[in-house]
ROZA-495454 format. One record per residue: x, y, z of N, C-alpha, C, CB in turn; residue in one letter; residue number from 0; chain. Coordinates in nm, 4 decimals, decimal comma, always signed. Glycine has a CB too. Layout:
ROZA-495454
<site n_u="X" n_v="Y" n_w="Z" ca_u="X" ca_v="Y" ca_w="Z" c_u="X" c_v="Y" c_w="Z" cb_u="X" cb_v="Y" cb_w="Z" code="A" pos="NUM" unit="A"/>
...
//
This chain:
ROZA-495454
<site n_u="+0,6196" n_v="+2,6992" n_w="+1,8671" ca_u="+0,5760" ca_v="+2,7058" ca_w="+1,7297" c_u="+0,4708" c_v="+2,5967" c_w="+1,7080" cb_u="+0,6964" cb_v="+2,6897" cb_w="+1,6316" code="M" pos="0" unit="A"/>
<site n_u="+0,3476" n_v="+2,6347" n_w="+1,6776" ca_u="+0,2424" ca_v="+2,5357" ca_w="+1,6556" c_u="+0,2523" c_v="+2,4701" c_w="+1,5185" cb_u="+0,1065" cb_v="+2,6003" cb_w="+1,6711" code="P" pos="1" unit="A"/>
<site n_u="+0,1824" n_v="+2,3598" n_w="+1,5028" ca_u="+0,1798" ca_v="+2,2872" ca_w="+1,3762" c_u="+0,1142" c_v="+2,3736" c_w="+1,2683" cb_u="+0,1044" cb_v="+2,1524" cb_w="+1,3917" code="A" pos="2" unit="A"/>
<site n_u="+0,1532" n_v="+2,3525" n_w="+1,1437" ca_u="+0,0969" ca_v="+2,4293" ca_w="+1,0333" c_u="+0,0021" c_v="+2,3472" c_w="+0,9474" cb_u="+0,2074" cb_v="+2,4846" cb_w="+0,9477" code="T" pos="3" unit="A"/>
<site n_u="-0,0195" n_v="+2,2194" n_w="+0,9815" ca_u="-0,1146" ca_v="+2,1352" ca_w="+0,9090" c_u="-0,1657" c_v="+2,0249" c_w="+1,0016" cb_u="-0,0490" cb_v="+2,0742" cb_w="+0,7818" code="S" pos="4" unit="A"/>
<site n_u="-0,2777" n_v="+1,9643" n_w="+0,9615" ca_u="-0,3335" ca_v="+1,8548" ca_w="+1,0405" c_u="-0,2386" c_v="+1,7354" c_w="+1,0426" cb_u="-0,4703" cb_v="+1,8128" cb_w="+0,9849" code="K" pos="5" unit="A"/>
<site n_u="-0,1723" n_v="+1,7094" n_w="+0,9312" ca_u="-0,0781" ca_v="+1,5974" ca_w="+0,9237" c_u="+0,0389" c_v="+1,6177" c_w="+1,0200" cb_u="-0,0259" cb_v="+1,5807" cb_w="+0,7799" code="A" pos="6" unit="A"/>
<site n_u="+0,0885" n_v="+1,7397" n_w="+1,0263" ca_u="+0,2001" ca_v="+1,7716" ca_w="+1,1158" c_u="+0,1568" c_v="+1,7590" c_w="+1,2619" cb_u="+0,2533" cb_v="+1,9142" cb_w="+1,0877" code="Q" pos="7" unit="A"/>
<site n_u="+0,0353" n_v="+1,8019" n_w="+1,2931" ca_u="-0,0160" ca_v="+1,7922" ca_w="+1,4285" c_u="-0,0347" c_v="+1,6456" c_w="+1,4686" cb_u="-0,1484" cb_v="+1,8688" cb_w="+1,4409" code="Q" pos="8" unit="A"/>
<site n_u="-0,0845" n_v="+1,5646" n_w="+1,3765" ca_u="-0,1058" ca_v="+1,4228" ca_w="+1,4037" c_u="+0,0272" c_v="+1,3522" c_w="+1,4308" cb_u="-0,1787" cb_v="+1,3559" cb_w="+1,2859" code="K" pos="9" unit="A"/>
<site n_u="+0,1292" n_v="+1,3840" n_w="+1,3520" ca_u="+0,2618" ca_v="+1,3258" ca_w="+1,3719" c_u="+0,3199" c_v="+1,3680" c_w="+1,5067" cb_u="+0,3563" cb_v="+1,3672" cb_w="+1,2581" code="A" pos="10" unit="A"/>
<site n_u="+0,3004" n_v="+1,4930" n_w="+1,5437" ca_u="+0,3503" ca_v="+1,5420" ca_w="+1,6724" c_u="+0,2789" c_v="+1,4725" c_w="+1,7881" cb_u="+0,3321" cb_v="+1,6945" cb_w="+1,6828" code="A" pos="11" unit="A"/>
<site n_u="+0,1504" n_v="+1,4495" n_w="+1,7735" ca_u="+0,0751" ca_v="+1,3793" ca_w="+1,8766" c_u="+0,1228" c_v="+1,2362" c_w="+1,8961" cb_u="-0,0714" cb_v="+1,3796" cb_w="+1,8422" code="G" pos="12" unit="A"/>
<site n_u="+0,1506" n_v="+1,1677" n_w="+1,7859" ca_u="+0,2010" ca_v="+1,0307" ca_w="+1,7937" c_u="+0,3395" c_v="+1,0281" c_w="+1,8586" cb_u="+0,2063" cb_v="+0,9670" cb_w="+1,6533" code="A" pos="13" unit="A"/>
<site n_u="+0,4245" n_v="+1,1228" n_w="+1,8208" ca_u="+0,5589" ca_v="+1,1304" ca_w="+1,8785" c_u="+0,5520" c_v="+1,1616" c_w="+2,0277" cb_u="+0,6429" cb_v="+1,2370" cb_w="+1,8058" code="A" pos="14" unit="A"/>
<site n_u="+0,4609" n_v="+1,2490" n_w="+2,0660" ca_u="+0,4446" ca_v="+1,2848" ca_w="+2,2065" c_u="+0,3980" c_v="+1,1635" c_w="+2,2876" cb_u="+0,3443" cb_v="+1,4011" cb_w="+2,2212" code="L" pos="15" unit="A"/>
<site n_u="+0,3056" n_v="+1,0868" n_w="+2,2347" ca_u="+0,2578" ca_v="+0,9667" ca_w="+2,3034" c_u="+0,3714" c_v="+0,8668" c_w="+2,3234" cb_u="+0,1432" cb_v="+0,9014" cb_w="+2,2241" code="A" pos="16" unit="A"/>
<site n_u="+0,4564" n_v="+0,8512" n_w="+2,2229" ca_u="+0,5691" ca_v="+0,7594" ca_w="+2,2341" c_u="+0,6721" c_v="+0,8105" c_w="+2,3347" cb_u="+0,6346" cb_v="+0,7390" cb_w="+2,0972" code="A" pos="17" unit="A"/>
<site n_u="+0,6966" n_v="+0,9404" n_w="+2,3344" ca_u="+0,7940" ca_v="+0,9983" ca_w="+2,4274" c_u="+0,7467" c_v="+0,9825" c_w="+2,5717" cb_u="+0,8176" cb_v="+1,1473" cb_w="+2,3953" code="K" pos="18" unit="A"/>
<site n_u="+0,6165" n_v="+0,9909" n_w="+2,5946" ca_u="+0,5613" ca_v="+0,9757" ca_w="+2,7291" c_u="+0,5483" c_v="+0,8298" c_w="+2,7705" cb_u="+0,4264" cb_v="+1,0428" cb_w="+2,7373" code="R" pos="19" unit="A"/>
<site n_u="+0,5603" n_v="+0,7379" n_w="+2,6744" ca_u="+0,5507" ca_v="+0,5965" ca_w="+2,7051" c_u="+0,4107" c_v="+0,5398" c_w="+2,6898" cb_u="+0,5983" cb_v="+0,5727" cb_w="+2,8430" code="G" pos="20" unit="A"/>
<site n_u="+0,3178" n_v="+0,6181" n_w="+2,6358" ca_u="+0,1804" ca_v="+0,5718" ca_w="+2,6161" c_u="+0,1678" c_v="+0,4807" c_w="+2,4939" cb_u="+0,0867" cb_v="+0,6912" cb_w="+2,6014" code="D" pos="21" unit="A"/>
<site n_u="+0,2625" n_v="+0,4897" n_w="+2,4040" ca_u="+0,2619" ca_v="+0,4128" ca_w="+2,2797" c_u="+0,4040" c_v="+0,3631" c_w="+2,2560" cb_u="+0,2101" cb_v="+0,4990" cb_w="+2,1582" code="Q" pos="22" unit="A"/>
<site n_u="+0,4211" n_v="+0,2411" n_w="+2,2055" ca_u="+0,5570" ca_v="+0,1930" ca_w="+2,1798" c_u="+0,6256" c_v="+0,2715" c_w="+2,0671" cb_u="+0,5538" cb_v="+0,0441" cb_w="+2,1446" code="P" pos="23" unit="A"/>
<site n_u="+0,7539" n_v="+0,3000" n_w="+2,0859" ca_u="+0,8301" ca_v="+0,3741" ca_w="+1,9853" c_u="+0,8419" c_v="+0,2963" c_w="+1,8553" cb_u="+0,9687" cb_v="+0,4073" cb_w="+2,0382" code="K" pos="24" unit="A"/>
<site n_u="+0,8293" n_v="+0,1651" n_w="+1,8609" ca_u="+0,8401" ca_v="+0,0821" ca_w="+1,7409" c_u="+0,7242" c_v="+0,1052" c_w="+1,6437" cb_u="+0,8458" cb_v="-0,0646" cb_w="+1,7799" code="S" pos="25" unit="A"/>
<site n_u="+0,6137" n_v="+0,1640" n_w="+1,6905" ca_u="+0,4986" ca_v="+0,1907" ca_w="+1,6032" c_u="+0,5142" c_v="+0,3212" c_w="+1,5242" cb_u="+0,3706" cb_v="+0,1961" cb_w="+1,6861" code="K" pos="26" unit="A"/>
<site n_u="+0,6127" n_v="+0,4019" n_w="+1,5573" ca_u="+0,6323" ca_v="+0,5289" ca_w="+1,4879" c_u="+0,6954" c_v="+0,5076" c_w="+1,3514" cb_u="+0,7190" cb_v="+0,6226" cb_w="+1,5715" code="L" pos="27" unit="A"/>
<site n_u="+0,6527" n_v="+0,5909" n_w="+1,2547" ca_u="+0,7108" ca_v="+0,5872" ca_w="+1,1208" c_u="+0,7259" c_v="+0,7299" c_w="+1,0682" cb_u="+0,6232" cb_v="+0,5019" cb_w="+1,0245" code="R" pos="28" unit="A"/>
<site n_u="+0,8151" n_v="+0,7486" n_w="+0,9767" ca_u="+0,8297" ca_v="+0,8759" ca_w="+0,9064" c_u="+0,8552" c_v="+0,9949" c_w="+0,9963" cb_u="+0,7089" cb_v="+0,9019" cb_w="+0,8266" code="G" pos="29" unit="A"/>
<site n_u="+0,7725" n_v="+1,0991" n_w="+0,9760" ca_u="+0,7926" ca_v="+1,2263" ca_w="+1,0456" c_u="+0,7785" c_v="+1,2124" c_w="+1,1966" cb_u="+0,6939" cb_v="+1,3294" cb_w="+0,9948" code="A" pos="30" unit="A"/>
<site n_u="+0,6845" n_v="+1,1293" n_w="+1,2414" ca_u="+0,6652" ca_v="+1,1162" ca_w="+1,3856" c_u="+0,7872" c_v="+1,0532" c_w="+1,4522" cb_u="+0,5406" cb_v="+1,0328" cb_w="+1,4150" code="S" pos="31" unit="A"/>
<site n_u="+0,8530" n_v="+0,9617" n_w="+1,3838" ca_u="+0,9736" ca_v="+0,8995" ca_w="+1,4383" c_u="+1,0865" c_v="+1,0025" c_w="+1,4492" cb_u="+1,0177" cb_v="+0,7803" cb_w="+1,3500" code="K" pos="32" unit="A"/>
<site n_u="+1,1019" n_v="+1,0845" n_w="+1,3460" ca_u="+1,2048" ca_v="+1,1886" ca_w="+1,3487" c_u="+1,1742" c_v="+1,2928" c_w="+1,4557" cb_u="+1,2165" cb_v="+1,2560" cb_w="+1,2113" code="Q" pos="33" unit="A"/>
<site n_u="+1,0464" n_v="+1,3296" n_w="+1,4691" ca_u="+1,0076" ca_v="+1,4273" ca_w="+1,5711" c_u="+1,0376" c_v="+1,3754" c_w="+1,7108" cb_u="+0,8590" cb_v="+1,4616" cb_w="+1,5589" code="M" pos="34" unit="A"/>
<site n_u="+1,0067" n_v="+1,2494" n_w="+1,7363" ca_u="+1,0279" ca_v="+1,1917" ca_w="+1,8686" c_u="+1,1750" c_v="+1,1934" c_w="+1,9062" cb_u="+0,9743" cb_v="+1,0493" cb_w="+1,8738" code="E" pos="35" unit="A"/>
<site n_u="+1,2618" n_v="+1,1680" n_w="+1,8080" ca_u="+1,4055" ca_v="+1,1635" ca_w="+1,8341" c_u="+1,4667" c_v="+1,3021" c_w="+1,8510" cb_u="+1,4756" cb_v="+1,0909" cb_w="+1,7222" code="E" pos="36" unit="A"/>
<site n_u="+1,4155" n_v="+1,4011" n_w="+1,7776" ca_u="+1,4827" ca_v="+1,5306" ca_w="+1,7727" c_u="+1,4190" c_v="+1,6414" c_w="+1,8573" cb_u="+1,4881" cb_v="+1,5756" cb_w="+1,6327" code="S" pos="37" unit="A"/>
<site n_u="+1,2970" n_v="+1,6221" n_w="+1,9062" ca_u="+1,2281" ca_v="+1,7290" ca_w="+1,9779" c_u="+1,2060" c_v="+1,6922" c_w="+2,1244" cb_u="+1,0941" cb_v="+1,7600" cb_w="+1,9108" code="M" pos="38" unit="A"/>
<site n_u="+1,1961" n_v="+1,7948" n_w="+2,2080" ca_u="+1,1675" ca_v="+1,7723" ca_w="+2,3492" c_u="+1,0167" c_v="+1,7535" c_w="+2,3677" cb_u="+1,2197" cb_v="+1,8909" cb_w="+2,4360" code="T" pos="39" unit="A"/>
<site n_u="+0,9794" n_v="+1,7065" n_w="+2,4846" ca_u="+0,8374" ca_v="+1,6857" ca_w="+2,5138" c_u="+0,7611" c_v="+1,8185" c_w="+2,5087" cb_u="+0,8201" cb_v="+1,6193" cb_w="+2,6522" code="E" pos="40" unit="A"/>
<site n_u="+0,8215" n_v="+1,9241" n_w="+2,5569" ca_u="+0,7564" ca_v="+2,0558" ca_w="+2,5559" c_u="+0,7331" c_v="+2,1043" c_w="+2,4123" cb_u="+0,8419" cb_v="+2,1588" cb_w="+2,6336" code="K" pos="41" unit="A"/>
<site n_u="+0,8310" n_v="+2,0860" n_w="+2,3247" ca_u="+0,8151" ca_v="+2,1254" ca_w="+2,1848" c_u="+0,7031" c_v="+2,0455" c_w="+2,1186" cb_u="+0,9471" cb_v="+2,1057" cb_w="+2,1080" code="Q" pos="42" unit="A"/>
<site n_u="+0,6963" n_v="+1,9167" n_w="+2,1468" ca_u="+0,5914" ca_v="+1,8326" ca_w="+2,0902" c_u="+0,4539" c_v="+1,8743" c_w="+2,1414" cb_u="+0,6176" cb_v="+1,6857" cb_w="+2,1232" code="L" pos="43" unit="A"/>
<site n_u="+0,4453" n_v="+1,9120" n_w="+2,2676" ca_u="+0,3186" ca_v="+1,9602" ca_w="+2,3233" c_u="+0,2712" c_v="+2,0849" c_w="+2,2496" cb_u="+0,3335" cb_v="+1,9899" cb_w="+2,4736" code="E" pos="44" unit="A"/>
<site n_u="+0,3628" n_v="+2,1770" n_w="+2,2208" ca_u="+0,3280" ca_v="+2,2992" ca_w="+2,1481" c_u="+0,2779" c_v="+2,2671" c_w="+2,0073" cb_u="+0,4493" cb_v="+2,3933" cb_w="+2,1407" code="E" pos="45" unit="A"/>
<site n_u="+0,3430" n_v="+2,1738" n_w="+1,9406" ca_u="+0,3035" ca_v="+2,1352" ca_w="+1,8062" c_u="+0,1650" c_v="+2,0722" c_w="+1,8051" cb_u="+0,4051" cb_v="+2,0391" cb_w="+1,7471" code="F" pos="46" unit="A"/>
<site n_u="+0,1367" n_v="+1,9886" n_w="+1,9030" ca_u="+0,0125" ca_v="+1,9124" ca_w="+1,9039" c_u="-0,1047" c_v="+1,9882" c_w="+1,9651" cb_u="+0,0328" cb_v="+1,7846" cb_w="+1,9782" code="A" pos="47" unit="A"/>
<site n_u="-0,0815" n_v="+2,1031" n_w="+2,0254" ca_u="-0,1856" ca_v="+2,1693" ca_w="+2,1039" c_u="-0,2822" c_v="+2,2578" c_w="+2,0252" cb_u="-0,1217" cb_v="+2,2509" cb_w="+2,2073" code="S" pos="48" unit="A"/>
<site n_u="-0,2525" n_v="+2,2987" n_w="+1,9053" ca_u="-0,3377" ca_v="+2,3902" ca_w="+1,8308" c_u="-0,4680" c_v="+2,3228" c_w="+1,7870" cb_u="-0,2631" cb_v="+2,4438" cb_w="+1,7092" code="I" pos="49" unit="A"/>
<site n_u="-0,5751" n_v="+2,4003" n_w="+1,7764" ca_u="-0,7052" ca_v="+2,3479" ca_w="+1,7341" c_u="-0,6988" c_v="+2,3006" c_w="+1,5889" cb_u="-0,8153" cb_v="+2,4553" cb_w="+1,7507" code="A" pos="50" unit="A"/>
<site n_u="-0,7520" n_v="+2,1824" n_w="+1,5619" ca_u="-0,7430" ca_v="+2,1228" ca_w="+1,4284" c_u="-0,8309" c_v="+2,1927" c_w="+1,3260" cb_u="-0,7803" cb_v="+1,9773" cb_w="+1,4348" code="R" pos="51" unit="A"/>
<site n_u="-0,9382" n_v="+2,2573" n_w="+1,3686" ca_u="-1,0297" ca_v="+2,3221" ca_w="+1,2750" c_u="-0,9602" c_v="+2,4312" c_w="+1,1940" cb_u="-1,1482" cb_v="+2,3810" cb_w="+1,3500" code="K" pos="52" unit="A"/>
<site n_u="-0,8605" n_v="+2,4928" n_w="+1,2515" ca_u="-0,7937" ca_v="+2,6056" ca_w="+1,1868" c_u="-0,6849" c_v="+2,5630" c_w="+1,0889" cb_u="-0,7342" cb_v="+2,6956" cb_w="+1,2911" code="K" pos="53" unit="A"/>
<site n_u="-0,6552" n_v="+2,4339" n_w="+1,0801" ca_u="-0,5422" ca_v="+2,3876" ca_w="+1,0006" c_u="-0,5852" c_v="+2,3274" c_w="+0,8667" cb_u="-0,4629" cb_v="+2,2858" cb_w="+1,0792" code="L" pos="54" unit="A"/>
<site n_u="-0,5042" n_v="+2,3458" n_w="+0,7621" ca_u="-0,5297" ca_v="+2,2750" ca_w="+0,6365" c_u="-0,4875" c_v="+2,1283" c_w="+0,6520" cb_u="-0,4531" cb_v="+2,3426" cb_w="+0,5175" code="P" pos="55" unit="A"/>
<site n_u="-0,5346" n_v="+2,0421" n_w="+0,5632" ca_u="-0,5006" ca_v="+1,8999" ca_w="+0,5702" c_u="-0,3508" c_v="+1,8782" c_w="+0,5544" cb_u="-0,5762" cb_v="+1,8216" cb_w="+0,4628" code="A" pos="56" unit="A"/>
<site n_u="-0,2911" n_v="+1,9466" n_w="+0,4582" ca_u="-0,1464" ca_v="+1,9355" ca_w="+0,4351" c_u="-0,0899" c_v="+2,0747" c_w="+0,4126" cb_u="-0,1150" cb_v="+1,8426" cb_w="+0,3132" code="K" pos="57" unit="A"/>
<site n_u="+0,0362" n_v="+2,0895" n_w="+0,4471" ca_u="+0,1038" ca_v="+2,2174" ca_w="+0,4279" c_u="+0,1268" c_v="+2,2383" c_w="+0,2793" cb_u="+0,2383" cb_v="+2,2228" cb_w="+0,5062" code="K" pos="58" unit="A"/>
<site n_u="+0,0915" n_v="+2,3543" n_w="+0,2296" ca_u="+0,0979" ca_v="+2,3803" ca_w="+0,0862" c_u="+0,2228" c_v="+2,4446" c_w="+0,0382" cb_u="-0,0125" cb_v="+2,4629" cb_w="+0,0472" code="G" pos="59" unit="A"/>
//
C-alpha cells in the first residue's frame, strides 16, 4: 500500500532510514516513530517508493 500524501511518504522515509540504521531512532518524532515501531522494512519501502509528484501535500 503506497503513501497517500507527501507528509506520509516523508514520515515513512524517515522511519525506513532509522530501521536500516542510517539515522538514529532518537531523531524520530510523531508518525515516523510509530511507523518505525509498527511496520516492517518491506512495508516502509512500499510506503516511501511512490513518486512524490502524484501526491497531495496532506491527506484530505
